[in-house]
C-alpha positions as CSV (number, residue, x, y, z in Angstrom):
1,M,42.3,127.3,113.5
2,E,40.3,123.9,114.0
3,Q,40.4,123.0,110.4
4,A,44.3,123.9,110.2
5,L,45.0,121.2,113.2
6,E,42.9,118.6,111.6
7,I,44.5,118.8,108.5
8,S,48.0,118.9,110.1
9,D,46.6,115.8,112.0
10,K,46.1,113.9,109.1
11,I,49.6,114.7,107.3
12,M,51.2,113.2,110.2
13,R,49.1,110.1,110.3
14,G,49.8,109.8,106.5
15,D,46.1,110.3,105.6
16,I,47.2,113.1,103.2
17,Q,50.7,113.5,101.2
18,P,52.7,116.3,102.4
19,D,52.5,118.3,98.9
20,I,50.7,121.6,98.3
21,Q,48.1,119.7,95.7
22,A,46.8,117.4,98.4
23,I,46.7,120.3,101.1
24,T,44.5,122.4,99.0
25,E,42.6,120.1,98.0
26,Q,41.9,119.4,101.8
27,V,41.4,122.5,102.7
28,A,38.8,123.3,99.7
29,Q,37.0,120.2,100.8
30,Q,36.4,121.5,104.4
31,S,36.1,125.0,103.4
32,T,32.4,123.9,101.6
33,G,29.6,123.9,103.7
34,A,28.1,125.8,106.5
35,D,31.6,127.6,107.4
36,A,32.0,128.9,104.0
37,Q,28.4,130.4,104.4
38,L,29.2,131.7,107.7
39,L,32.5,133.4,106.6
40,N,30.7,135.1,103.5
41,I,27.5,136.3,105.5
42,M,30.6,137.6,108.2
43,T,32.4,139.4,105.0
44,I,29.2,140.7,103.6
45,V,28.6,142.2,107.1
46,L,31.9,143.8,107.6
47,L,31.9,145.5,104.3
48,I,28.8,146.8,105.1
49,C,29.9,148.5,108.3
50,W,32.8,149.4,106.6
51,F,30.7,151.3,104.4
52,I,28.4,152.9,106.8
53,G,31.5,154.0,108.4
54,V,33.1,155.8,105.6
55,I,29.6,157.7,105.2
56,D,29.4,158.7,108.5
57,A,32.9,160.1,108.5
58,F,31.8,162.2,105.4
59,R,28.5,163.4,107.3
60,V,30.6,164.2,110.2
61,D,33.1,166.0,108.8
62,R,30.2,168.1,106.9
63,I,28.7,168.8,110.3
64,R,32.0,170.1,111.4
65,D,32.7,172.1,108.4
66,K,29.4,173.7,108.6
67,N,29.6,174.6,112.8
68,D,33.4,175.8,112.1
69,P,33.6,179.5,110.7
70,V,37.4,179.1,110.3
71,S,37.3,176.3,108.1
72,A,34.6,177.7,106.1
73,N,36.6,180.8,104.9
74,R,39.2,178.7,103.5
């Protein structure tokens, strides 16, 4: 959000031309560095948590199937 406000301020001041190519270049320049690394790390953490959740769902389902005699007979 902070980056978007900064870019919009630059457009309003006339530092950046209000065309898509100039704005895209500015966003790409601001995305490099520590923010991009943090975003990559958080994406990896999110994917790992999602994968663990999927594995846990399968594990819980197997435990329920073993403990529920009605579903075992289907």
